[in-house]
Jmol script that loads the backbone (N, CA, C; Angstrom):
load data "model"
ATOM      1  N   UNK A   1    -161.413  50.883 -64.690  1.00  0.00           N
ATOM      2  CA  UNK A   1    -161.742  52.379 -64.527  1.00  0.00           C
ATOM      3  C   UNK A   1    -160.509  53.151 -64.328  1.00  0.00           C
ATOM      4  N   UNK A   2    -160.472  54.572 -65.330  1.00  0.00           N
ATOM      5  CA  UNK A   2    -159.287  55.227 -65.210  1.00  0.00           C
ATOM      6  C   UNK A   2    -159.823  56.376 -64.407  1.00  0.00           C
ATOM      7  N   UNK A   3    -158.947  56.956 -63.410  1.00  0.00           N
ATOM      8  CA  UNK A   3    -159.057  57.815 -62.415  1.00  0.00           C
ATOM      9  C   UNK A   3    -157.876  58.929 -62.705  1.00  0.00           C
ATOM     10  N   UNK A   4    -158.676  60.040 -62.614  1.00  0.00           N
ATOM     11  CA  UNK A   4    -157.692  61.117 -62.660  1.00  0.00           C
ATOM     12  C   UNK A   4    -157.872  62.033 -61.152  1.00  0.00           C
ATOM     13  N   UNK A   5    -157.066  62.493 -60.632  1.00  0.00           N
ATOM     14  CA  UNK A   5    -156.823  63.275 -59.437  1.00  0.00           C
ATOM     15  C   UNK A   5    -156.014  64.460 -59.392  1.00  0.00           C
ATOM     16  N   UNK A   6    -156.544  65.587 -59.712  1.00  0.00           N
ATOM     17  CA  UNK A   6    -155.960  67.084 -59.651  1.00  0.00           C
ATOM     18  C   UNK A   6    -155.643  67.547 -58.029  1.00  0.00           C
ATOM     19  N   UNK A   7    -154.551  68.247 -58.106  1.00  0.00           N
ATOM     20  CA  UNK A   7    -154.197  69.077 -56.673  1.00  0.00           C
ATOM     21  C   UNK A   7    -153.124  69.921 -57.382  1.00  0.00           C
ATOM     22  N   UNK A   8    -152.859  70.770 -56.101  1.00  0.00           N
ATOM     23  CA  UNK A   8    -152.029  72.150 -56.180  1.00  0.00           C
ATOM     24  C   UNK A   8    -152.871  73.274 -56.492  1.00  0.00           C
ATOM     25  N   UNK A   9    -154.485  73.383 -56.872  1.00  0.00           N
ATOM     26  CA  UNK A   9    -154.908  74.540 -56.965  1.00  0.00           C
ATOM     27  C   UNK A   9    -154.706  75.465 -55.319  1.00  0.00           C
ATOM     28  N   UNK A  10    -155.188  76.660 -55.694  1.00  0.00           N
ATOM     29  CA  UNK A  10    -155.062  77.523 -54.563  1.00  0.00           C
ATOM     30  C   UNK A  10    -155.002  79.182 -54.810  1.00  0.00           C
ATOM     31  N   UNK A  11    -155.008  79.826 -54.058  1.00  0.00           N
ATOM     32  CA  UNK A  11    -155.103  81.411 -53.969  1.00  0.00           C
ATOM     33  C   UNK A  11    -153.713  81.763 -54.187  1.00  0.00           C
ATOM     34  N   UNK A  12    -153.501  82.494 -55.006  1.00  0.00           N
ATOM     35  CA  UNK A  12    -152.004  83.118 -55.212  1.00  0.00           C
ATOM     36  C   UNK A  12    -152.314  84.728 -55.747  1.00  0.00           C
ATOM     37  N   UNK A  13    -151.143  85.457 -55.580  1.00  0.00           N
ATOM     38  CA  UNK A  13    -151.378  86.782 -55.811  1.00  0.00           C
ATOM     39  C   UNK A  13    -150.902  86.641 -57.418  1.00  0.00           C
ATOM     40  N   UNK A  14    -151.017  87.956 -58.050  1.00  0.00           N
ATOM     41  CA  UNK A  14    -150.711  88.077 -59.447  1.00  0.00           C
ATOM     42  C   UNK A  14    -149.222  88.042 -59.468  1.00  0.00           C
ATOM     43  N   UNK A  15    -148.688  87.556 -60.799  1.00  0.00           N
ATOM     44  CA  UNK A  15    -147.394  87.569 -60.998  1.00  0.00           C
ATOM     45  C   UNK A  15    -146.680  86.266 -60.171  1.00  0.00           C
ATOM     46  N   UNK A  16    -147.546  85.189 -58.923  1.00  0.00           N
ATOM     47  CA  UNK A  16    -146.999  84.278 -58.601  1.00  0.00           C
ATOM     48  C   UNK A  16    -147.007  82.986 -59.067  1.00  0.00           C
ATOM     49  N   UNK A  17    -146.744  81.807 -58.841  1.00  0.00           N
ATOM     50  CA  UNK A  17    -146.896  80.900 -59.319  1.00  0.00           C
ATOM     51  C   UNK A  17    -147.664  79.616 -58.626  1.00  0.00           C
ATOM     52  N   UNK A  18    -147.904  78.528 -59.234  1.00  0.00           N
ATOM     53  CA  UNK A  18    -148.614  77.385 -58.785  1.00  0.00           C
ATOM     54  C   UNK A  18    -148.406  76.141 -59.540  1.00  0.00           C
ATOM     55  N   UNK A  19    -147.986  74.707 -59.149  1.00  0.00           N
ATOM     56  CA  UNK A  19    -147.951  73.801 -59.889  1.00  0.00           C
ATOM     57  C   UNK A  19    -149.087  72.878 -59.697  1.00  0.00           C
ATOM     58  N   UNK A  20    -149.845  72.536 -60.559  1.00  0.00           N
ATOM     59  CA  UNK A  20    -150.589  71.583 -60.372  1.00  0.00           C
ATOM     60  C   UNK A  20    -150.304  70.276 -61.141  1.00  0.00           C
ATOM     61  N   UNK A  21    -151.081  69.202 -60.230  1.00  0.00           N
ATOM     62  CA  UNK A  21    -150.515  67.983 -60.470  1.00  0.00           C
ATOM     63  C   UNK A  21    -151.782  67.132 -61.025  1.00  0.00           C
ATOM     64  N   UNK A  22    -151.668  65.949 -61.492  1.00  0.00           N
ATOM     65  CA  UNK A  22    -152.554  65.343 -62.358  1.00  0.00           C
ATOM     66  C   UNK A  22    -152.143  63.767 -62.185  1.00  0.00           C
ATOM     67  N   UNK A  23    -152.663  62.934 -60.910  1.00  0.00           N
ATOM     68  CA  UNK A  23    -152.079  61.825 -60.904  1.00  0.00           C
ATOM     69  C   UNK A  23    -153.422  60.706 -61.603  1.00  0.00           C
ATOM     70  N   UNK A  24    -152.634  59.808 -62.143  1.00  0.00           N
ATOM     71  CA  UNK A  24    -153.531  58.799 -62.884  1.00  0.00           C
ATOM     72  C   UNK A  24    -153.573  57.530 -61.976  1.00  0.00           C
ATOM     73  N   UNK A  25    -154.555  56.751 -62.299  1.00  0.00           N
ATOM     74  CA  UNK A  25    -154.818  55.659 -61.530  1.00  0.00           C
ATOM     75  C   UNK A  25    -153.865  54.472 -61.853  1.00  0.00           C
ATOM     76  N   UNK A  26    -153.599  54.759 -63.042  1.00  0.00           N
ATOM     77  CA  UNK A  26    -152.602  53.780 -63.974  1.00  0.00           C
ATOM     78  C   UNK A  26    -151.435  54.181 -64.825  1.00  0.00           C
ATOM     79  N   UNK A  27    -150.545  53.814 -65.503  1.00  0.00           N
ATOM     80  CA  UNK A  27    -149.803  53.901 -66.578  1.00  0.00           C
ATOM     81  C   UNK A  27    -150.219  55.050 -67.697  1.00  0.00           C
ATOM     82  N   UNK A  28    -149.555  56.032 -67.545  1.00  0.00           N
ATOM     83  CA  UNK A  28    -150.121  57.222 -68.225  1.00  0.00           C
ATOM     84  C   UNK A  28    -149.691  56.862 -69.673  1.00  0.00           C
ATOM     85  N   UNK A  29    -148.793  55.993 -70.327  1.00  0.00           N
ATOM     86  CA  UNK A  29    -148.505  55.246 -71.266  1.00  0.00           C
ATOM     87  C   UNK A  29    -149.844  54.915 -72.202  1.00  0.00           C
ATOM     88  N   UNK A  30    -150.869  54.608 -71.086  1.00  0.00           N
ATOM     89  CA  UNK A  30    -152.358  54.427 -71.740  1.00  0.00           C
ATOM     90  C   UNK A  30    -152.958  55.211 -72.539  1.00  0.00           C
ATOM     91  N   UNK A  31    -152.369  56.640 -72.513  1.00  0.00           N
ATOM     92  CA  UNK A  31    -152.912  57.786 -72.967  1.00  0.00           C
ATOM     93  C   UNK A  31    -152.171  58.078 -74.046  1.00  0.00           C
ATOM     94  N   UNK A  32    -152.768  58.429 -75.398  1.00  0.00           N
ATOM     95  CA  UNK A  32    -152.359  58.894 -76.370  1.00  0.00           C
ATOM     96  C   UNK A  32    -151.994  60.525 -76.100  1.00  0.00           C
ATOM     97  N   UNK A  33    -152.551  61.126 -75.471  1.00  0.00           N
ATOM     98  CA  UNK A  33    -152.189  62.565 -75.103  1.00  0.00           C
ATOM     99  C   UNK A  33    -152.866  62.741 -73.365  1.00  0.00           C
ATOM    100  N   UNK A  34    -152.340  63.779 -72.569  1.00  0.00           N
ATOM    101  CA  UNK A  34    -152.800  64.265 -71.691  1.00  0.00           C
ATOM    102  C   UNK A  34    -153.055  65.920 -71.524  1.00  0.00           C
ATOM    103  N   UNK A  35    -154.182  66.315 -71.126  1.00  0.00           N
ATOM    104  CA  UNK A  35    -154.314  67.729 -70.938  1.00  0.00           C
ATOM    105  C   UNK A  35    -154.752  68.309 -69.871  1.00  0.00           C
ATOM    106  N   UNK A  36    -154.462  69.780 -69.938  1.00  0.00           N
ATOM    107  CA  UNK A  36    -155.049  70.647 -68.840  1.00  0.00           C
ATOM    108  C   UNK A  36    -155.916  71.343 -69.839  1.00  0.00           C
ATOM    109  N   UNK A  37    -157.385  71.275 -68.986  1.00  0.00           N
ATOM    110  CA  UNK A  37    -158.271  72.525 -69.596  1.00  0.00           C
ATOM    111  C   UNK A  37    -158.484  73.508 -68.417  1.00  0.00           C
ATOM    112  N   UNK A  38    -159.267  74.406 -68.617  1.00  0.00           N
ATOM    113  CA  UNK A  38    -159.591  75.350 -67.582  1.00  0.00           C
ATOM    114  C   UNK A  38    -161.223  75.729 -67.998  1.00  0.00           C
ATOM    115  N   UNK A  39    -161.988  76.198 -66.932  1.00  0.00           N
ATOM    116  CA  UNK A  39    -163.177  76.710 -67.084  1.00  0.00           C
ATOM    117  C   UNK A  39    -163.306  77.981 -66.113  1.00  0.00           C
ATOM    118  N   UNK A  40    -163.584  79.049 -66.407  1.00  0.00           N
ATOM    119  CA  UNK A  40    -163.825  80.169 -65.838  1.00  0.00           C
ATOM    120  C   UNK A  40    -165.254  80.375 -65.442  1.00  0.00           C
ATOM    121  N   UNK A  41    -165.955  80.799 -64.173  1.00  0.00           N
ATOM    122  CA  UNK A  41    -167.025  81.324 -64.287  1.00  0.00           C
ATOM    123  C   UNK A  41    -167.830  81.919 -65.831  1.00  0.00           C
ATOM    124  N   UNK A  42    -168.831  81.362 -66.020  1.00  0.00           N
ATOM    125  CA  UNK A  42    -169.691  82.063 -67.214  1.00  0.00           C
ATOM    126  C   UNK A  42    -169.037  81.815 -68.635  1.00  0.00           C
ATOM    127  N   UNK A  43    -168.003  81.079 -68.729  1.00  0.00           N
ATOM    128  CA  UNK A  43    -167.364  80.793 -69.885  1.00  0.00           C
ATOM    129  C   UNK A  43    -167.095  79.201 -70.317  1.00  0.00           C
ATOM    130  N   UNK A  44    -167.184  79.054 -71.612  1.00  0.00           N
ATOM    131  CA  UNK A  44    -166.576  77.442 -71.975  1.00  0.00           C
ATOM    132  C   UNK A  44    -165.480  77.128 -71.321  1.00  0.00           C
ATOM    133  N   UNK A  45    -165.346  75.665 -71.104  1.00  0.00           N
ATOM    134  CA  UNK A  45    -163.954  74.689 -71.039  1.00  0.00           C
ATOM    135  C   UNK A  45    -163.172  75.206 -72.350  1.00  0.00           C
ATOM    136  N   UNK A  46    -161.893  75.574 -71.961  1.00  0.00           N
ATOM    137  CA  UNK A  46    -160.820  75.657 -72.997  1.00  0.00           C
ATOM    138  C   UNK A  46    -159.479  74.850 -72.601  1.00  0.00           C
ATOM    139  N   UNK A  47    -159.013  74.493 -73.808  1.00  0.00           N
ATOM    140  CA  UNK A  47    -157.681  73.857 -73.639  1.00  0.00           C
ATOM    141  C   UNK A  47    -156.692  74.744 -73.232  1.00  0.00           C
ATOM    142  N   UNK A  48    -155.656  74.621 -72.355  1.00  0.00           N
ATOM    143  CA  UNK A  48    -154.414  75.300 -71.883  1.00  0.00           C
ATOM    144  C   UNK A  48    -153.319  74.712 -72.524  1.00  0.00           C
ATOM    145  N   UNK A  49    -153.095  73.231 -72.371  1.00  0.00           N
ATOM    146  CA  UNK A  49    -152.071  72.899 -72.963  1.00  0.00           C
ATOM    147  C   UNK A  49    -152.206  71.283 -72.955  1.00  0.00           C
ATOM    148  N   UNK A  50    -151.512  70.942 -73.695  1.00  0.00           N
ATOM    149  CA  UNK A  50    -151.362  69.104 -74.016  1.00  0.00           C
ATOM    150  C   UNK A  50    -149.966  68.471 -73.735  1.00  0.00           C
ATOM    151  N   UNK A  51    -149.981  67.495 -73.903  1.00  0.00           N
ATOM    152  CA  UNK A  51    -148.425  66.777 -74.134  1.00  0.00           C
ATOM    153  C   UNK A  51    -148.798  65.175 -74.267  1.00  0.00           C
ATOM    154  N   UNK A  52    -148.293  64.523 -75.606  1.00  0.00           N
ATOM    155  CA  UNK A  52    -148.385  63.800 -76.234  1.00  0.00           C
ATOM    156  C   UNK A  52    -147.620  62.510 -75.518  1.00  0.00           C
ATOM    157  N   UNK A  53    -147.893  61.237 -75.540  1.00  0.00           N
ATOM    158  CA  UNK A  53    -147.286  59.985 -75.007  1.00  0.00           C
ATOM    159  C   UNK A  53    -145.553  60.263 -75.416  1.00  0.00           C
ATOM    160  N   UNK A  54    -145.328  60.536 -76.565  1.00  0.00           N
ATOM    161  CA  UNK A  54    -143.694  61.008 -76.897  1.00  0.00           C
ATOM    162  C   UNK A  54    -143.175  62.049 -76.571  1.00  0.00           C
ATOM    163  N   UNK A  55    -144.046  63.093 -75.612  1.00  0.00           N
ATOM    164  CA  UNK A  55    -143.663  64.195 -75.040  1.00  0.00           C
ATOM    165  C   UNK A  55    -143.886  65.427 -75.851  1.00  0.00           C
ATOM    166  N   UNK A  56    -144.274  65.416 -76.977  1.00  0.00           N
ATOM    167  CA  UNK A  56    -144.504  66.759 -77.629  1.00  0.00           C
ATOM    168  C   UNK A  56    -145.573  67.260 -76.903  1.00  0.00           C
ATOM    169  N   UNK A  57    -145.448  68.635 -76.860  1.00  0.00           N
ATOM    170  CA  UNK A  57    -146.209  69.658 -76.110  1.00  0.00           C
ATOM    171  C   UNK A  57    -146.843  70.881 -77.081  1.00  0.00           C
ATOM    172  N   UNK A  58    -147.848  71.384 -76.674  1.00  0.00           N
ATOM    173  CA  UNK A  58    -148.756  71.914 -77.186  1.00  0.00           C
ATOM    174  C   UNK A  58    -149.470  72.872 -76.402  1.00  0.00           C
ATOM    175  N   UNK A  59    -149.293  74.298 -76.556  1.00  0.00           N
ATOM    176  CA  UNK A  59    -150.072  75.567 -75.538  1.00  0.00           C
ATOM    177  C   UNK A  59    -151.014  76.412 -76.200  1.00  0.00           C
ATOM    178  N   UNK A  60    -152.043  76.717 -75.374  1.00  0.00           N
ATOM    179  CA  UNK A  60    -152.746  78.086 -75.756  1.00  0.00           C
ATOM    180  C   UNK A  60    -151.994  79.224 -75.930  1.00  0.00           C
ATOM    181  N   UNK A  61    -152.280  80.334 -76.864  1.00  0.00           N
ATOM    182  CA  UNK A  61    -151.622  81.154 -76.942  1.00  0.00           C
ATOM    183  C   UNK A  61    -151.559  82.295 -75.670  1.00  0.00           C
ATOM    184  N   UNK A  62    -152.630  81.708 -74.857  1.00  0.00           N
ATOM    185  CA  UNK A  62    -152.549  82.906 -73.571  1.00  0.00           C
ATOM    186  C   UNK A  62    -151.899  82.247 -72.552  1.00  0.00           C
ATOM    187  N   UNK A  63    -151.072  81.326 -72.805  1.00  0.00           N
ATOM    188  CA  UNK A  63    -150.305  80.652 -71.689  1.00  0.00           C
ATOM    189  C   UNK A  63    -148.798  80.590 -72.237  1.00  0.00           C
ATOM    190  N   UNK A  64    -148.661  80.278 -73.194  1.00  0.00           N
ATOM    191  CA  UNK A  64    -147.215  80.583 -73.950  1.00  0.00           C
ATOM    192  C   UNK A  64    -146.081  81.381 -73.136  1.00  0.00           C
ATOM    193  N   UNK A  65    -144.998  80.793 -72.781  1.00  0.00           N
ATOM    194  CA  UNK A  65    -144.337  81.475 -72.169  1.00  0.00           C
ATOM    195  C   UNK A  65    -144.262  81.721 -70.802  1.00  0.00           C
ATOM    196  N   UNK A  66    -145.463  81.163 -70.238  1.00  0.00           N
ATOM    197  CA  UNK A  66    -145.785  81.213 -69.089  1.00  0.00           C
ATOM    198  C   UNK A  66    -146.253  80.095 -67.897  1.00  0.00           C
ATOM    199  N   UNK A  67    -146.573  79.127 -68.778  1.00  0.00           N
ATOM    200  CA  UNK A  67    -146.875  77.865 -68.213  1.00  0.00           C
ATOM    201  C   UNK A  67    -146.287  76.877 -68.938  1.00  0.00           C
ATOM    202  N   UNK A  68    -145.872  75.320 -67.955  1.00  0.00           N
ATOM    203  CA  UNK A  68    -145.123  74.568 -68.854  1.00  0.00           C
ATOM    204  C   UNK A  68    -145.836  72.917 -68.132  1.00  0.00           C
ATOM    205  N   UNK A  69    -145.755  72.508 -69.564  1.00  0.00           N
ATOM    206  CA  UNK A  69    -146.781  71.094 -69.211  1.00  0.00           C
ATOM    207  C   UNK A  69    -145.374  69.843 -69.080  1.00  0.00           C
ATOM    208  N   UNK A  70    -145.828  68.888 -68.302  1.00  0.00           N
ATOM    209  CA  UNK A  70    -144.605  68.091 -68.223  1.00  0.00           C
ATOM    210  C   UNK A  70    -145.183  66.528 -67.646  1.00  0.00           C
ATOM    211  N   UNK A  71    -144.148  65.494 -67.916  1.00  0.00           N
ATOM    212  CA  UNK A  71    -144.975  64.462 -67.181  1.00  0.00           C
ATOM    213  C   UNK A  71    -143.876  63.569 -66.395  1.00  0.00           C
ATOM    214  N   UNK A  72    -144.287  62.839 -65.498  1.00  0.00           N
ATOM    215  CA  UNK A  72    -143.327  61.865 -64.984  1.00  0.00           C
ATOM    216  C   UNK A  72    -143.890  60.620 -65.153  1.00  0.00           C
ATOM    217  N   UNK A  73    -143.287  59.747 -65.772  1.00  0.00           N
ATOM    218  CA  UNK A  73    -143.913  58.416 -66.142  1.00  0.00           C
ATOM    219  C   UNK A  73    -143.670  57.475 -65.479  1.00  0.00           C
ATOM    220  N   UNK A  74    -142.895  57.409 -64.327  1.00  0.00           N
ATOM    221  CA  UNK A  74    -142.793  56.883 -63.281  1.00  0.00           C
ATOM    222  C   UNK A  74    -143.888  57.130 -62.404  1.00  0.00           C
ATOM    223  N   UNK A  75    -143.966  58.127 -61.851  1.00  0.00           N
ATOM    224  CA  UNK A  75    -145.283  58.650 -60.916  1.00  0.00           C
ATOM    225  C   UNK A  75    -146.484  58.619 -61.632  1.00  0.00           C
ATOM    226  N   UNK A  76    -146.916  58.551 -63.063  1.00  0.00           N
ATOM    227  CA  UNK A  76    -147.795  58.317 -64.044  1.00  0.00           C
ATOM    228  C   UNK A  76    -148.499  59.899 -63.219  1.00  0.00           C
ATOM    229  N   UNK A  77    -147.820  60.862 -63.344  1.00  0.00           N
ATOM    230  CA  UNK A  77    -148.487  62.165 -63.263  1.00  0.00           C
ATOM    231  C   UNK A  77    -147.895  63.142 -64.286  1.00  0.00           C
ATOM    232  N   UNK A  78    -148.847  64.019 -64.736  1.00  0.00           N
ATOM    233  CA  UNK A  78    -148.476  65.060 -65.502  1.00  0.00           C
ATOM    234  C   UNK A  78    -148.777  66.356 -64.443  1.00  0.00           C
ATOM    235  N   UNK A  79    -147.972  66.981 -64.793  1.00  0.00           N
ATOM    236  CA  UNK A  79    -147.663  68.505 -64.134  1.00  0.00           C
ATOM    237  C   UNK A  79    -148.406  69.871 -65.059  1.00  0.00           C
ATOM    238  N   UNK A  80    -148.554  70.947 -64.539  1.00  0.00           N
ATOM    239  CA  UNK A  80    -148.671  72.194 -65.245  1.00  0.00           C
ATOM    240  C   UNK A  80    -148.078  73.400 -64.384  1.00  0.00           C
ATOM    241  N   UNK A  81    -146.927  73.363 -64.631  1.00  0.00           N
ATOM    242  CA  UNK A  81    -146.040  74.667 -63.986  1.00  0.00           C
ATOM    243  C   UNK A  81    -146.629  76.082 -64.467  1.00  0.00           C
ATOM    244  N   UNK A  82    -147.420  76.951 -63.722  1.00  0.00           N
ATOM    245  CA  UNK A  82    -147.837  78.123 -64.155  1.00  0.00           C
ATOM    246  C   UNK A  82    -147.359  79.352 -63.096  1.00  0.00           C
ATOM    247  N   UNK A  83    -146.464  79.966 -64.088  1.00  0.00           N
ATOM    248  CA  UNK A  83    -146.006  81.504 -63.537  1.00  0.00           C
ATOM    249  C   UNK A  83    -146.536  82.596 -64.080  1.00  0.00           C
ATOM    250  N   UNK A  84    -146.088  83.535 -63.551  1.00  0.00           N
ATOM    251  CA  UNK A  84    -146.415  84.811 -63.831  1.00  0.00           C
ATOM    252  C   UNK A  84    -148.199  84.800 -64.116  1.00  0.00           C
ATOM    253  N   UNK A  85    -148.583  84.243 -63.317  1.00  0.00           N
ATOM    254  CA  UNK A  85    -150.264  84.139 -63.079  1.00  0.00           C
ATOM    255  C   UNK A  85    -150.881  85.510 -63.147  1.00  0.00           C
ATOM    256  N   UNK A  86    -151.945  85.452 -63.943  1.00  0.00           N
ATOM    257  CA  UNK A  86    -152.763  86.640 -63.782  1.00  0.00           C
ATOM    258  C   UNK A  86    -154.063  86.505 -63.580  1.00  0.00           C
ATOM    259  N   UNK A  87    -154.873  87.658 -62.785  1.00  0.00           N
ATOM    260  CA  UNK A  87    -156.377  87.555 -62.784  1.00  0.00           C
ATOM    261  C   UNK A  87    -157.185  86.840 -63.689  1.00  0.00           C
ATOM    262  N   UNK A  88    -157.084  87.084 -64.868  1.00  0.00           N
ATOM    263  CA  UNK A  88    -157.716  86.006 -66.250  1.00  0.00           C
ATOM    264  C   UNK A  88    -157.550  84.545 -65.996  1.00  0.00           C
ATOM    265  N   UNK A  89    -156.498  84.349 -65.150  1.00  0.00           N
ATOM    266  CA  UNK A  89    -156.419  82.677 -65.281  1.00  0.00           C
ATOM    267  C   UNK A  89    -156.915  82.225 -64.464  1.00  0.00           C
ATOM    268  N   UNK A  90    -157.800  82.768 -63.568  1.00  0.00           N
ATOM    269  CA  UNK A  90    -158.645  82.270 -62.263  1.00  0.00           C
ATOM    270  C   UNK A  90    -159.776  81.435 -62.739  1.00  0.00           C
ATOM    271  N   UNK A  91    -159.776  80.152 -62.686  1.00  0.00           N
ATOM    272  CA  UNK A  91    -160.431  79.405 -63.136  1.00  0.00           C
ATOM    273  C   UNK A  91    -160.566  77.780 -62.295  1.00  0.00           C
ATOM    274  N   UNK A  92    -161.345  76.944 -62.418  1.00  0.00           N
ATOM    275  CA  UNK A  92    -160.904  75.494 -62.314  1.00  0.00           C
ATOM    276  C   UNK A  92    -160.554  74.710 -63.355  1.00  0.00           C
ATOM    277  N   UNK A  93    -159.453  74.019 -63.319  1.00  0.00           N
ATOM    278  CA  UNK A  93    -158.633  73.593 -64.069  1.00  0.00           C
ATOM    279  C   UNK A  93    -158.738  72.013 -63.869  1.00  0.00           C
ATOM    280  N   UNK A  94    -158.833  71.413 -65.014  1.00  0.00           N
ATOM    281  CA  UNK A  94    -159.414  70.037 -64.934  1.00  0.00           C
ATOM    282  C   UNK A  94    -158.167  69.369 -66.015  1.00  0.00           C
ATOM    283  N   UNK A  95    -158.049  68.093 -65.563  1.00  0.00           N
ATOM    284  CA  UNK A  95    -157.208  67.013 -66.146  1.00  0.00           C
ATOM    285  C   UNK A  95    -157.726  66.248 -67.108  1.00  0.00           C
ATOM    286  N   UNK A  96    -157.330  66.253 -68.168  1.00  0.00           N
ATOM    287  CA  UNK A  96    -158.043  65.280 -69.217  1.00  0.00           C
ATOM    288  C   UNK A  96    -157.050  64.121 -69.771  1.00  0.00           C
ATOM    289  N   UNK A  97    -157.526  62.947 -69.985  1.00  0.00           N
ATOM    290  CA  UNK A  97    -156.434  61.926 -70.708  1.00  0.00           C
ATOM    291  C   UNK A  97    -157.345  61.248 -71.775  1.00  0.00           C
ATOM    292  N   UNK A  98    -156.813  61.110 -72.879  1.00  0.00           N
ATOM    293  CA  UNK A  98    -157.246  60.732 -74.071  1.00  0.00           C
ATOM    294  C   UNK A  98    -156.830  59.231 -74.626  1.00  0.00           C
ATOM    295  N   UNK A  99    -157.656  58.395 -75.155  1.00  0.00           N
ATOM    296  CA  UNK A  99    -157.008  56.905 -75.342  1.00  0.00           C
ATOM    297  C   UNK A  99    -156.885  57.452 -76.846  1.00  0.00           C
ATOM    298  N   UNK A 100    -156.276  56.355 -77.171  1.00  0.00           N
ATOM    299  CA  UNK A 100    -156.170  56.056 -78.894  1.00  0.00           C
ATOM    300  C   UNK A 100    -157.601  55.770 -79.596  1.00  0.00           C
ATOM    301  N   UNK A 101    -158.260  55.280 -78.936  1.00  0.00           N
ATOM    302  CA  UNK A 101    -159.485  54.771 -79.645  1.00  0.00           C
ATOM    303  C   UNK A 101    -160.896  56.169 -79.164  1.00  0.00           C
ATOM    304  N   UNK A 102    -160.071  57.192 -78.708  1.00  0.00           N
ATOM    305  CA  UNK A 102    -161.006  58.269 -78.558  1.00  0.00           C
ATOM    306  C   UNK A 102    -161.664  58.731 -77.673  1.00  0.00           C
ATOM    307  N   UNK A 103    -161.801  57.736 -76.316  1.00  0.00           N
ATOM    308  CA  UNK A 103    -162.234  57.730 -74.910  1.00  0.00           C
ATOM    309  C   UNK A 103    -161.630  59.172 -74.060  1.00  0.00           C
ATOM    310  N   UNK A 104    -162.370  60.096 -73.760  1.00  0.00           N
ATOM    311  CA  UNK A 104    -161.470  60.707 -72.708  1.00  0.00           C
ATOM    312  C   UNK A 104    -162.431  60.474 -71.438  1.00  0.00           C
ATOM    313  N   UNK A 105    -161.300  61.063 -70.438  1.00  0.00           N
ATOM    314  CA  UNK A 105    -161.891  60.748 -68.778  1.00  0.00           C
ATOM    315  C   UNK A 105    -161.095  62.172 -68.306  1.00  0.00           C
ATOM    316  N   UNK A 106    -161.804  62.485 -67.331  1.00  0.00           N
ATOM    317  CA  UNK A 106    -161.914  63.748 -66.721  1.00  0.00           C
ATOM    318  C   UNK A 106    -161.780  63.630 -65.187  1.00  0.00           C
ATOM    319  N   UNK A 107    -160.355  64.545 -64.876  1.00  0.00           N
ATOM    320  CA  UNK A 107    -160.645  64.767 -63.339  1.00  0.00           C
ATOM    321  C   UNK A 107    -161.845  65.603 -62.757  1.00  0.00           C
ATOM    322  N   UNK A 108    -161.690  65.741 -61.481  1.00  0.00           N
ATOM    323  CA  UNK A 108    -162.675  66.501 -60.931  1.00  0.00           C
ATOM    324  C   UNK A 108    -162.383  67.923 -60.726  1.00  0.00           C
ATOM    325  N   UNK A 109    -161.042  68.573 -61.063  1.00  0.00           N
ATOM    326  CA  UNK A 109    -161.086  69.933 -61.293  1.00  0.00           C
ATOM    327  C   UNK A 109    -160.283  70.399 -59.947  1.00  0.00           C
ATOM    328  N   UNK A 110    -159.261  71.308 -60.005  1.00  0.00           N
ATOM    329  CA  UNK A 110    -159.029  72.338 -58.946  1.00  0.00           C
ATOM    330  C   UNK A 110    -159.296  73.406 -59.038  1.00  0.00           C
ATOM    331  N   UNK A 111    -159.473  74.065 -57.939  1.00  0.00           N
ATOM    332  CA  UNK A 111    -159.697  75.937 -58.205  1.00  0.00           C
ATOM    333  C   UNK A 111    -158.570  76.370 -58.237  1.00  0.00           C
ATOM    334  N   UNK A 112    -157.966  77.246 -59.310  1.00  0.00           N
ATOM    335  CA  UNK A 112    -157.111  78.635 -58.930  1.00  0.00           C
ATOM    336  C   UNK A 112    -157.490  79.491 -59.387  1.00  0.00           C
ATOM    337  N   UNK A 113    -157.259  80.696 -58.079  1.00  0.00           N
ATOM    338  CA  UNK A 113    -157.678  82.014 -57.813  1.00  0.00           C
ATOM    339  C   UNK A 113    -156.578  82.890 -58.078  1.00  0.00           C
ATOM    340  N   UNK A 114    -156.338  84.061 -58.762  1.00  0.00           N
ATOM    341  CA  UNK A 114    -155.493  84.570 -58.584  1.00  0.00           C
ATOM    342  C   UNK A 114    -155.977  86.104 -58.662  1.00  0.00           C
ATOM    343  N   UNK A 115    -155.752  86.598 -57.207  1.00  0.00           N
ATOM    344  CA  UNK A 115    -155.894  87.900 -56.720  1.00  0.00           C
ATOM    345  C   UNK A 115    -155.190  89.046 -57.422  1.00  0.00           C
ATOM    346  N   UNK A 116    -155.471  90.351 -57.969  1.00  0.00           N
ATOM    347  CA  UNK A 116    -155.010  91.460 -58.031  1.00  0.00           C
ATOM    348  C   UNK A 116    -154.469  92.337 -57.145  1.00  0.00           C
TER     349      UNK A 116
END
end "model"
wireframe off; spacefill off
backbone 0.3
color backbone group
């Protein structure tokens, strides 16, 4: 059973930074890609960024230039460095891991709140 545990959320002022972590229970090489999603109250869950097994990255337009996704294959952890945070970035952030055959796993989420 794959387990993903997010951490690093919290309350920060606009313009500040946070780094989220997603620790997997096993080797992250198992996953074809790992992603960060977010869901704000009353809104659908949306993709923020993803990183493939080979290290290719993809970002939503609304975070390009501000957020950076990375992975540590030794620690089996994926990170989301978030800089220049805005109140609109307030949401629960979820880690997702995708398998080659299509299965996906989710973490429990971590709250990020950006005050103006």
